[in-house]
C-alpha positions as CSV (number, residue, x, y, z in Angstrom):
1,M,-68.7,58.6,-35.0
2,S,-69.2,54.9,-35.9
3,P,-72.5,53.3,-34.8
4,I,-72.4,51.0,-31.8
5,K,-72.6,47.4,-32.8
6,S,-75.0,45.0,-31.1
7,P,-73.4,42.0,-29.3
8,S,-74.8,39.6,-31.9
9,R,-73.1,41.7,-34.6
10,I,-69.8,41.7,-32.6
11,I,-70.0,37.9,-32.4
12,D,-70.6,37.6,-36.1
13,D,-67.7,39.9,-36.9
14,F,-65.4,38.0,-34.6
15,L,-66.2,34.7,-36.1
16,E,-66.0,36.0,-39.6
17,H,-62.9,38.1,-39.5
18,Q,-60.9,37.5,-36.4
19,Y,-61.2,33.8,-35.5
20,Y,-59.2,31.4,-37.7
21,Q,-59.8,27.8,-36.6
22,G,-56.8,26.5,-38.5
23,H,-54.4,28.9,-36.7
24,H,-55.7,27.8,-33.2
25,E,-55.4,24.2,-34.3
26,R,-51.7,24.7,-35.1
27,V,-51.2,26.6,-31.8
28,A,-52.9,23.7,-29.9
29,Q,-50.9,21.1,-31.8
30,C,-47.6,22.8,-30.9
31,A,-48.6,23.0,-27.2
32,K,-49.6,19.4,-27.2
33,D,-46.3,18.3,-28.8
34,I,-44.2,20.2,-26.3
35,C,-46.3,18.8,-23.4
36,E,-45.9,15.2,-24.7
37,E,-42.2,15.6,-25.2
38,K,-41.5,16.9,-21.7
39,L,-44.0,14.7,-19.8
40,R,-42.9,11.5,-21.5
41,G,-39.4,12.3,-20.5
42,A,-40.8,12.6,-16.9
43,K,-42.3,9.1,-17.2
44,I,-45.9,10.4,-17.2
45,Q,-48.3,7.9,-18.6
46,A,-51.1,9.7,-20.4
47,I,-53.1,10.2,-23.6
48,Y,-52.6,13.6,-25.3
49,S,-55.0,15.4,-27.6
50,S,-55.5,18.9,-29.0
51,R,-58.0,20.9,-30.9
52,G,-58.9,24.3,-32.2
53,K,-62.5,25.2,-31.2
54,D,-65.1,24.5,-33.9
55,K,-66.8,27.7,-35.2
56,D,-70.3,26.3,-34.7
57,S,-69.5,25.2,-31.1
58,L,-67.8,28.6,-30.5
59,R,-70.8,30.5,-31.8
60,E,-73.1,28.5,-29.5
61,K,-70.9,29.2,-26.5
62,L,-70.6,32.9,-27.2
63,E,-74.3,33.4,-27.6
64,K,-75.0,31.6,-24.3
65,R,-72.4,33.6,-22.5
66,N,-73.5,36.9,-24.0
67,A,-77.1,36.1,-22.9
68,I,-75.9,35.8,-19.3
69,L,-73.9,39.0,-19.6
70,E,-76.9,40.9,-21.0
71,E,-79.0,39.8,-18.1
72,R,-76.4,41.6,-16.0
73,G,-76.6,44.6,-18.3
74,C,-73.2,44.1,-20.0
75,G,-73.1,42.2,-23.3
76,Y,-70.0,41.8,-25.4
77,K,-68.8,45.2,-26.6
78,N,-65.8,44.2,-28.7
79,A,-63.5,41.3,-29.8
80,S,-61.1,41.9,-26.9
81,E,-63.9,41.1,-24.4
82,I,-64.6,37.9,-26.3
83,R,-61.0,36.8,-26.1
84,S,-60.7,37.6,-22.4
85,N,-64.0,35.8,-21.7
86,V,-63.3,32.7,-23.9
87,R,-59.8,31.2,-23.2
88,D,-60.2,27.7,-24.8
89,L,-60.0,28.7,-28.5
90,A,-56.9,26.4,-28.5
91,G,-57.1,23.5,-26.2
92,V,-54.9,20.6,-25.0
93,R,-56.2,17.7,-23.0
94,I,-53.8,15.4,-20.9
95,A,-55.7,12.3,-19.8
96,L,-53.7,10.6,-17.1
97,Y,-53.7,6.9,-16.4
98,F,-53.1,7.5,-12.7
99,P,-54.8,10.3,-10.6
100,N,-51.6,10.5,-8.4
101,Q,-49.7,12.2,-11.2
102,M,-52.0,15.2,-11.6
103,D,-50.0,17.5,-9.3
104,V,-46.7,16.3,-10.9
105,V,-48.1,17.3,-14.3
106,A,-49.3,20.6,-13.0
107,G,-45.8,21.3,-11.7
108,C,-44.3,20.5,-15.2
109,I,-46.8,22.8,-16.9
110,E,-45.6,25.6,-14.6
111,K,-42.1,25.1,-15.9
112,I,-43.0,24.6,-19.6
113,F,-45.2,27.6,-20.1
114,D,-46.1,31.0,-18.8
115,V,-49.2,30.3,-16.7
116,I,-51.9,33.0,-16.6
117,N,-54.3,31.2,-14.3
118,W,-55.3,27.9,-12.8
119,T,-58.8,26.6,-12.2
120,D,-59.7,23.4,-10.2
121,H,-62.9,21.5,-11.0
122,P,-65.4,20.9,-9.5
123,K,-66.1,24.4,-8.0
124,S,-68.0,22.9,-5.0
125,A,-68.6,26.2,-3.2
126,A,-70.3,27.7,-6.2
127,K,-72.4,24.6,-6.7
128,N,-73.6,24.7,-3.1
129,E,-74.6,28.4,-3.3
130,Q,-76.6,27.6,-6.5
131,N,-78.3,24.6,-4.9
132,E,-79.5,26.7,-2.0
133,T,-81.7,28.8,-4.4
134,E,-83.1,25.8,-6.4
135,D,-86.4,24.2,-5.5
136,V,-86.7,20.7,-4.2
137,D,-87.3,19.2,-7.7
138,T,-83.9,20.4,-9.0
139,W,-81.4,17.7,-9.7
140,R,-78.6,17.7,-7.1
141,P,-75.5,15.5,-7.9
142,K,-74.3,13.4,-5.0
143,F,-70.8,12.9,-6.4
144,A,-68.1,15.4,-7.4
145,G,-68.7,15.0,-11.1
146,Y,-66.0,16.3,-13.4
147,K,-62.7,16.6,-11.6
148,A,-59.7,18.3,-13.4
149,K,-57.2,21.1,-13.4
150,H,-57.4,23.7,-16.1
151,A,-54.5,26.0,-16.9
152,W,-54.5,29.0,-19.3
153,V,-51.0,29.4,-20.7
154,Q,-48.9,31.1,-23.2
155,F,-45.6,30.0,-24.8
156,K,-42.5,31.3,-23.2
157,K,-40.8,34.0,-25.3
158,E,-37.5,32.2,-25.5
159,D,-39.4,29.1,-26.8
160,V,-41.1,31.1,-29.4
161,R,-37.7,32.2,-30.7
162,N,-35.8,28.9,-30.4
163,H,-38.1,25.8,-29.8
164,K,-38.1,23.4,-32.8
165,K,-41.7,22.5,-32.2
166,L,-42.7,26.2,-32.9
167,E,-40.8,26.5,-36.2
168,G,-43.1,28.0,-38.8
169,L,-45.5,29.4,-36.2
170,Q,-43.4,32.3,-34.9
171,K,-44.6,34.8,-37.5
172,D,-48.3,33.9,-37.0
173,L,-48.2,33.8,-33.2
174,R,-50.0,36.7,-31.6
175,D,-49.7,38.2,-28.1
176,H,-53.3,37.3,-27.2
177,D,-53.0,33.6,-28.3
178,V,-53.8,31.5,-25.2
179,V,-54.0,27.7,-24.8
180,E,-56.2,26.0,-22.3
181,I,-54.6,22.8,-20.9
182,Q,-56.9,20.4,-19.2
183,I,-55.4,17.8,-16.9
184,V,-57.9,15.0,-16.2
185,T,-57.8,11.2,-15.7
186,V,-58.6,8.8,-18.5
187,L,-61.7,7.5,-16.7
188,L,-63.1,10.9,-15.9
189,H,-62.4,12.0,-19.4
190,A,-64.5,9.2,-20.8
191,W,-67.3,9.9,-18.3
192,A,-67.2,13.6,-19.0
193,E,-67.6,13.1,-22.7
194,V,-70.7,10.9,-22.2
195,E,-72.1,13.3,-19.7
196,H,-71.5,16.3,-21.9
197,D,-73.2,14.8,-24.9
198,I,-76.3,13.7,-22.9
199,A,-76.7,16.5,-20.4
200,Y,-75.4,19.5,-22.1
201,K,-75.5,19.0,-25.9
202,S,-79.2,17.9,-25.4
203,I,-79.3,14.8,-27.6
204,F,-82.6,14.3,-25.9
205,K,-83.4,18.0,-25.6
206,D,-83.4,17.8,-21.9
207,A,-81.8,14.8,-20.1
208,M,-84.4,12.9,-18.1
209,Q,-83.9,12.3,-14.4
210,E,-83.4,8.6,-15.1
211,E,-80.5,9.4,-17.4
212,R,-79.0,11.7,-14.9
213,T,-79.3,9.0,-12.2
214,I,-77.4,6.6,-14.4
215,L,-74.7,9.2,-15.1
216,E,-74.5,9.9,-11.4
217,C,-74.0,6.2,-10.6
218,L,-71.4,5.9,-13.3
219,N,-69.6,8.9,-11.8
220,G,-69.6,7.2,-8.5
221,L,-68.1,4.0,-10.0
222,V,-65.5,6.1,-11.8
223,L,-64.4,7.9,-8.7
224,S,-64.2,4.6,-6.8
225,S,-62.1,3.2,-9.6
226,E,-59.8,6.2,-9.3
227,L,-59.2,5.4,-5.7
228,L,-58.2,1.9,-6.7
229,L,-55.9,3.3,-9.4
230,E,-54.3,5.6,-6.8
231,Q,-53.6,2.6,-4.6
232,L,-52.3,0.6,-7.6
233,Y,-50.0,3.4,-8.5
234,R,-48.6,3.6,-5.0
235,L,-48.0,-0.2,-4.9
236,W,-46.5,-0.2,-8.4
237,T,-44.2,2.8,-7.6
238,A,-43.1,1.2,-4.3
239,R,-42.2,-2.1,-6.2
240,N,-40.3,-0.2,-8.9
241,E,-38.4,1.8,-6.3
242,S,-37.5,-1.3,-4.3
243,A,-36.2,-2.9,-7.5
244,K,-33.7,-0.1,-7.8
245,E,-32.5,-0.3,-4.3
246,H,-29.1,-2.0,-3.8
247,F,-28.6,-5.3,-2.1
248,E,-27.4,-3.8,1.2
249,Y,-27.4,-7.1,3.1
250,K,-26.4,-10.6,2.0
251,Y,-29.8,-12.0,2.9
252,Q,-31.6,-9.7,0.4
253,L,-29.6,-11.2,-2.5
254,V,-30.2,-14.7,-1.1
255,E,-34.0,-14.1,-0.9
256,F,-34.1,-12.7,-4.4
257,M,-32.1,-15.5,-5.9
258,S,-34.1,-18.2,-4.0
259,K,-37.4,-16.9,-5.5
260,R,-35.9,-17.0,-9.0
261,I,-34.4,-20.5,-9.0
262,G,-37.1,-22.2,-7.0
263,N,-39.0,-23.5,-10.1
264,S,-36.1,-24.3,-12.4
265,C,-35.5,-28.0,-11.8
266,L,-32.1,-27.3,-10.3
267,P,-30.9,-29.3,-7.3
268,E,-29.0,-26.3,-5.9
269,T,-30.2,-23.9,-3.2
270,V,-28.4,-20.7,-2.4
271,D,-26.7,-19.6,0.7
272,K,-25.2,-16.2,1.6
273,S,-21.7,-17.7,1.6
274,D,-22.2,-19.1,-1.9
275,L,-23.2,-15.7,-3.3
276,D,-20.3,-13.7,-1.9
277,M,-18.4,-13.6,-5.2
278,L,-21.5,-12.7,-7.2
279,R,-22.7,-10.1,-4.7
280,R,-19.3,-8.3,-4.7
281,F,-19.1,-8.6,-8.5
282,L,-22.5,-7.0,-8.9
283,K,-21.6,-4.2,-6.6
284,T,-18.4,-3.5,-8.4
285,I,-20.1,-3.2,-11.8
286,E,-23.0,-1.3,-10.2
287,K,-25.6,-4.0,-11.1
288,D,-26.4,-4.9,-7.5
289,T,-30.2,-4.2,-7.7
290,P,-33.1,-6.5,-8.3
291,E,-33.9,-4.6,-11.5
292,A,-30.4,-5.0,-13.0
293,L,-29.9,-8.6,-11.9
294,G,-33.5,-9.5,-12.8
295,L,-32.8,-8.6,-16.5
296,V,-29.8,-11.0,-16.5
297,L,-31.8,-13.8,-14.9
298,D,-34.5,-13.3,-17.5
299,E,-32.0,-13.8,-20.3
300,L,-30.8,-17.0,-18.6
301,G,-34.3,-18.3,-18.3
302,F,-35.1,-17.6,-14.6
303,Q,-38.2,-15.6,-15.5
304,E,-40.0,-13.9,-12.6
305,D,-43.5,-14.3,-14.1
306,A,-43.1,-17.9,-15.2
307,D,-46.0,-20.2,-14.6
308,P,-45.4,-21.9,-11.2
309,K,-47.2,-25.0,-12.4
310,V,-44.7,-25.4,-15.3
311,T,-41.2,-26.6,-14.3
312,R,-38.3,-25.4,-16.3
313,D,-35.2,-27.4,-16.7
314,L,-32.4,-24.9,-16.8
315,N,-29.6,-27.4,-16.4
316,P,-28.9,-27.3,-20.1
317,V,-28.5,-23.5,-19.9
318,L,-26.0,-23.7,-17.1
319,N,-24.1,-26.6,-18.7
320,E,-23.8,-24.7,-21.9
321,I,-22.0,-21.9,-20.0
322,I,-19.7,-24.3,-18.2
323,E,-18.9,-26.2,-21.3
324,R,-17.2,-23.1,-22.7
325,Y,-14.5,-24.0,-20.3
326,P,-13.4,-27.5,-21.2
327,G,-12.4,-29.7,-18.2
328,F,-13.5,-27.3,-15.6
329,Q,-16.3,-28.0,-13.1
330,P,-17.0,-25.6,-10.3
331,R,-18.0,-26.9,-6.9
332,S,-21.7,-27.9,-7.0
333,H,-22.9,-25.0,-4.7
334,M,-20.9,-22.5,-6.8
335,R,-22.4,-23.5,-10.1
336,I,-25.2,-21.0,-10.3
337,P,-23.2,-17.9,-9.0
338,F,-20.3,-18.9,-11.2
339,C,-22.5,-19.2,-14.4
340,I,-24.2,-15.8,-13.7
341,T,-20.8,-14.1,-13.2
342,A,-19.3,-15.8,-16.3
343,Y,-22.3,-14.8,-18.4
344,M,-22.2,-11.2,-17.2
345,L,-18.5,-11.0,-17.7
346,S,-18.9,-12.2,-21.3
347,N,-21.0,-9.1,-22.0
348,I,-19.1,-6.5,-20.0
349,S,-17.3,-3.8,-22.0
350,E,-13.7,-2.7,-21.7
351,V,-15.0,0.7,-20.6
352,D,-17.0,-0.9,-17.7
353,E,-13.9,-2.9,-16.7
354,F,-11.7,0.2,-16.8
355,V,-14.3,2.2,-14.8
356,A,-14.4,-0.6,-12.2
357,Q,-10.6,-0.6,-11.8
358,H,-10.6,3.2,-11.6
359,N,-13.3,3.1,-8.9
360,L,-11.2,0.5,-7.0
361,T,-8.2,2.8,-7.0
362,T,-10.3,5.9,-6.0
363,E,-12.2,4.2,-3.1
364,S,-9.1,2.6,-1.6
365,Q,-7.1,5.8,-2.1
366,E,-4.1,3.6,-3.1
367,P,-2.1,3.8,-6.3
368,A,-3.1,1.0,-8.7
369,Q,0.4,-0.5,-8.6
370,S,1.1,-0.1,-4.9
371,A,2.4,-3.1,-3.0
372,C,-0.7,-3.0,-0.7
373,S,-3.0,-3.0,-3.7
374,R,-1.2,-5.8,-5.5
375,C,-1.1,-7.9,-2.3
376,K,-4.9,-7.6,-1.9
377,I,-5.6,-8.5,-5.5
378,L,-3.3,-11.5,-5.4
379,L,-4.8,-12.8,-2.1
380,S,-8.3,-12.3,-3.4
381,S,-7.5,-14.1,-6.6
382,V,-6.4,-17.2,-4.7
383,L,-9.4,-17.1,-2.3
384,W,-11.8,-16.9,-5.3
385,L,-9.9,-19.8,-6.9
386,Q,-10.2,-21.8,-3.7
387,E,-13.9,-21.2,-3.6
388,L,-14.5,-22.4,-7.2
389,L,-12.3,-25.5,-7.3
390,P,-13.2,-28.8,-5.8
391,R,-11.4,-29.6,-2.5
392,P,-8.6,-30.6,-2.3
393,G,-7.5,-29.0,-5.5
394,L,-5.6,-25.8,-5.0
395,H,-2.1,-27.1,-5.0
396,E,-2.8,-29.5,-7.9
397,A,-4.3,-26.5,-9.9
398,F,-1.2,-24.4,-9.4
399,G,1.1,-27.3,-10.3
400,E,-0.8,-28.2,-13.4
401,A,-0.7,-24.5,-14.4
402,G,3.1,-24.7,-14.4
403,L,4.0,-22.8,-11.3
404,E,7.5,-24.0,-10.6
405,K,9.4,-24.5,-7.3
406,E,10.4,-20.9,-6.9
407,G,6.9,-19.8,-7.7
408,M,5.5,-22.1,-5.1
409,K,7.8,-20.5,-2.5
410,N,6.5,-17.1,-3.5
411,L,3.0,-18.3,-3.2
412,D,3.6,-19.8,0.2
413,W,4.9,-16.4,1.4
414,L,1.8,-14.7,0.0
415,L,-0.5,-17.2,1.7
416,H,1.2,-17.6,5.0
417,G,4.1,-15.2,5.4
418,A,3.7,-13.2,8.6
419,R,5.0,-9.9,7.1
420,R,2.4,-9.8,4.3
421,I,-0.1,-8.7,6.9
422,D,2.1,-5.6,7.5
423,I,2.0,-4.9,3.7
424,L,-1.8,-5.2,3.7
425,S,-1.7,-2.6,6.5
426,G,0.3,-0.2,4.3
427,R,3.9,-1.0,5.2
428,E,6.3,-0.7,2.2
429,P,7.9,-4.0,1.4
430,D,11.6,-4.6,1.3
431,E,13.3,-5.5,-2.0
432,M,12.8,-9.3,-1.6
433,E,9.1,-8.9,-0.8
434,R,8.5,-6.5,-3.7
435,T,10.2,-9.0,-6.0
436,T,8.0,-11.8,-4.7
437,L,4.9,-9.8,-5.3
438,D,6.1,-8.7,-8.8
439,C,6.8,-12.3,-9.8
440,L,3.4,-13.6,-8.7
441,W,1.7,-10.6,-10.4
442,T,3.5,-11.3,-13.7
443,W,2.7,-15.0,-13.5
444,F,-1.0,-14.4,-13.0
445,A,-1.1,-11.8,-15.8
446,K,0.7,-14.0,-18.3
447,Q,-1.7,-17.0,-17.9
448,P,-3.6,-18.0,-21.1
449,K,-6.9,-16.5,-21.9
450,D,-8.6,-19.8,-21.2
451,S,-7.1,-20.0,-17.7
452,V,-9.1,-20.0,-14.5
453,F,-6.2,-18.1,-12.9
454,L,-6.7,-15.2,-15.4
455,F,-10.4,-15.3,-14.7
456,V,-10.1,-14.8,-10.9
457,F,-7.2,-12.4,-11.4
458,G,-9.4,-10.3,-13.7
459,L,-12.2,-10.2,-11.2
460,A,-9.9,-9.1,-8.4
461,R,-8.3,-6.4,-10.6
462,M,-11.8,-5.1,-11.3
463,G,-12.3,-4.6,-7.6
464,V,-14.0,-7.9,-6.7
465,L,-12.0,-8.3,-3.5
466,K,-12.3,-10.4,-0.4
467,D,-12.3,-8.6,3.0
468,L,-9.1,-10.4,3.8
469,S,-10.1,-10.7,7.4
470,P,-8.3,-13.2,9.7
471,D,-11.1,-15.7,8.9
472,D,-10.6,-15.3,5.2
473,L,-6.9,-15.8,5.4
474,D,-7.3,-18.8,7.7
475,Q,-9.2,-20.5,4.8
476,L,-6.1,-20.5,2.7
477,S,-4.7,-24.1,2.4
478,P,-0.9,-24.7,2.3
479,V,0.5,-25.1,-1.2
480,S,4.1,-26.2,-0.7
481,S,3.4,-28.8,2.0
482,V,2.7,-31.4,-0.6
483,Q,6.1,-30.6,-2.1
484,S,8.2,-30.5,1.0
485,N,10.4,-33.1,-0.6
486,S,10.3,-31.3,-4.0
487,D,14.1,-31.5,-4.1
488,D,13.8,-35.2,-4.4
489,E,12.6,-35.5,-8.0
490,S,12.0,-39.2,-7.7
491,N,9.6,-38.7,-4.8
492,A,7.7,-35.9,-6.8
493,D,7.5,-38.2,-9.8
494,D,6.2,-41.1,-7.9
495,E,3.4,-39.1,-6.2
496,V,0.1,-39.9,-7.9
497,T,-2.9,-37.6,-7.4
498,D,-6.6,-38.4,-7.6
499,S,-6.9,-36.4,-10.7
500,E,-4.1,-38.4,-12.4
501,R,-5.9,-41.7,-11.4
502,S,-9.0,-40.5,-13.1
503,G,-7.1,-39.5,-16.2
504,Q,-8.3,-35.9,-16.0
505,S,-7.0,-32.7,-14.6
506,F,-9.3,-30.5,-12.4
507,F,-9.5,-28.2,-15.4
508,E,-8.0,-28.2,-18.8
509,G,-8.8,-24.6,-19.7
510,F,-10.9,-21.7,-18.7
511,P,-11.7,-19.1,-21.4
512,R,-11.6,-15.6,-20.0
513,P,-14.6,-13.6,-21.3
514,F,-12.7,-10.3,-21.5
515,Q,-9.3,-9.3,-22.8
């Protein structure tokens, strides 16, 4: 029968033969790396640290705990009792920027590890019971002190077998290896370190009451600061969430744009009707949020955080975009929305364009090449063109683009033919109507890459469509009325337009940003 070892001998044997600090440091490091990987993916802002418990610190802790146990008549009897009593041999600390995220992190820990137990600090009930037995001169904290959540966890068995972070540790990992994970805030972490060194590690043997008073005041300031951080987090989260919300109403986009262009030395203001094309385009390419549009405006120079005392002349920026299209000048109130649309189109991928066209077909539940779909796209193309060009200018634009007499008749039918309303409602066209639509479709599609017609046609094909309400259709100006005597070539030749008097066309070319 082997002699019974004293608790002090048991502690010595444990530290000498069964506790390997390097092993627990590796275990803690792996747990920290896994936490950091998962929590960063969950957008948790924190500082991560790990450690294996220092032998000298562990000896001091074991001796103190054994003394308490011996007072109760039950000191340490073996190494297993030490392991079950001291669970922080491997430790991870997650110091959060925002207190609001503590419960979120705790939920993540439950998913990442097998949790043995949770402990919340402070243990106020235990403190109160203790305080009732202390005399009047005993220090009684007025604030909560250290606030944190502690979890004792083990790695999931499937992670031990397969997780890359645990490669090289599988053979050394033991069933009794436990990690203590502390979830605390950055501010309380700093306060706790100071308080621990002064009050518990006895730098001054026993902390004086004046020192404890200062620590208590600091704790109150820290807790007050955490309340402010909680409010800051709520405001920050609400702002970020609102930036991801879609522009559901026209006035929301107007308000957002007005704030951005208000300090840019531009003469323009924005109105909901001016932004109709831009709003529909943003929705089509799924960029209709303050966050997505804000990034584009930042690139163009409309910075949100610009100094309001410093004016920024963005006319050169807009003019540079317009100058890519020689001879073309959009109507003054369409300059900003046109430039933003053109800039974004120049950066759109063919995949995004294809997806937008596919979504258009899916949402409308119409075949891409149906007569109804083609009629909507063609009418929308003309309506966008009419919004962009100076007035009057629509008929001159088609004439200069080479639309001949037969094409003008086809266009007149599209704009004012009574039966095209039936086609928009889903009626199948007769052979003549289908031929008319096909001719117009082919004409638009064959326009040069630097043509404004291909630009608006491309927008419409992506799904940037007008509502085609009666009010929309009423805006369409006649095209062939100026050519009612087109059979008389001499009359047509003698007619002089304003653009010819000025020596310029309304546009000489309009490069299309995508193929």
